[in-house]
C-alpha positions in Angstrom: 102.8 82.2 118.6 104.3 81.8 115.1 107.0 84.4 115.8 108.6 82.3 118.6 109.6 79.3 116.6 110.8 81.3 113.6 114.6 81.8 113.4 115.4 85.4 114.1 117.0 86.0 110.7 114.0 84.5 108.9 111.6 86.6 110.9 113.7 89.6 110.1 113.6 88.8 106.4 109.8 88.4 106.6 109.6 91.9 108.2 112.0 93.3 105.7 109.8 92.0 102.9 106.6 93.4 104.4 108.3 96.8 104.5 109.6 96.1 101.1 106.1 95.5 99.7 105.1 98.9 100.9 108.3 100.5 99.4 107.9 98.7 96.1 104.3 99.8 95.9 105.4 103.4 96.4 108.4 103.0 94.1 106.3 101.4 91.2 103.5 104.0 91.6 105.9 106.9 91.3 107.8 105.2 88.5 104.5 104.5 86.5 103.2 107.9 87.1 106.6 109.6 86.0 107.0 107.4 82.9 103.3 108.0 82.1 104.0 111.7 82.1 106.8 111.2 79.6 109.8 111.2 81.9 112.6 108.8 80.8 113.1 105.4 82.5 116.4 106.5 84.1 115.2 109.7 85.6 112.0 108.0 86.7 114.0 105.1 88.3 116.2 107.6 90.2 113.2 109.6 91.5 111.0 106.6 92.3 113.8 104.7 94.0 114.7 107.7 96.1 111.2 108.1 97.4 111.2 104.4 98.3 114.6 104.6 100.0 113.5 107.3 102.4 110.5 105.3 103.3 112.6 102.2 103.6 115.1 103.7 106.0 112.4 105.0 108.4 110.4 101.7 108.4 113.4 99.4 108.6 115.1 101.4 111.3 111.9 101.5 113.4 110.4 98.1 112.6 112.6 95.5 110.9 115.9 96.0 112.6 114.6 97.7 115.8 115.4 94.6 117.9 119.1 95.1 117.0 119.4 98.7 118.3 121.2 99.5 121.4 119.6 102.1 123.6 121.5 105.3 124.4 123.3 105.5 121.1 125.0 108.8 120.2 123.5 110.9 117.5 126.8 110.5 115.5 126.0 106.8 115.1 122.6 107.7 113.8 124.2 109.9 111.1 126.8 107.2 110.3 124.0 104.6 110.0 122.0 106.8 107.8 125.2 107.5 105.6 125.7 103.8 105.3 122.1 103.3 104.3 122.5 106.0 101.6 125.8 104.4 100.3 124.1 101.0 100.2 121.2 102.4 98.3 123.3 104.3 95.8 125.1 101.0 95.0 121.8 99.2 94.6 120.4 102.0 92.6 123.4 101.8 90.3 122.9 98.1 89.9 119.2 98.6 89.2 119.8 101.3 86.6 122.3 99.0 84.8 119.9 96.0 84.9 116.9 98.1 83.9 118.8 99.4 80.9 119.9 95.9 79.9 116.4 94.4 80.3 114.3 97.3 78.9 116.6 98.8 76.2 118.7 95.9 75.1 116.5 92.9 75.8 113.3 94.7 74.7 111.2 94.0 77.8 108.4 96.5 78.8 109.8 98.9 81.4 107.4 97.7 84.1 108.3 94.0 83.5 112.0 94.9 83.5 111.5 96.8 86.7 109.9 93.8 88.4 112.9 91.6 87.5 115.3 94.2 88.7 113.4 94.6 92.0 113.7 90.8 92.7 117.5 91.0 92.3 118.0 94.3 94.2 115.8 92.9 97.1 118.3 90.3 97.9 121.3 92.8 97.7 119.5 95.4 99.8 118.5 92.9 102.7 122.0 91.5 102.9 123.6 94.9 103.0 121.0 96.3 105.5 121.4 93.3 107.8 125.2 93.0 107.6 126.3 96.6 107.3 123.7 99.3 107.9 121.6 98.0 110.7 124.2 95.5 112.1 124.1 94.7 115.7 126.5 97.0 117.6 128.1 96.5 121.0 129.2 99.5 122.9 131.5 99.9 125.8 130.6 102.4 128.5 133.1 104.9 127.1 131.3 105.1 123.7 
């Protein structure tokens, strides 16, 4: 089977990208609809990114990084994990807003083309943050 010879990190990156394709499709559809209705790029980006973020957390937690989970975790860890996810995505959202503004407003690119470029950059930031910080492998002692 193909999965057995892939390095675990590479396989995880492939799964992350599969989830990302769905998230990006949702994000772009919401962004296109909102801007089509006359909502500004910044507001549309915040709303569309937020919808994609909720979907991303649920799918990455249940699929991409599932093999890293430790059974019997406390609910508090779940909350901490979600909060880390929110913080990471707020940082990535901020980066995306700055880049979108630079590319669309200052460089004159069409908003959807600018969003495509921004998405390529933020994908890498999001995977690294998710793997190393949000869904990092945790070891628990019996007292945890």
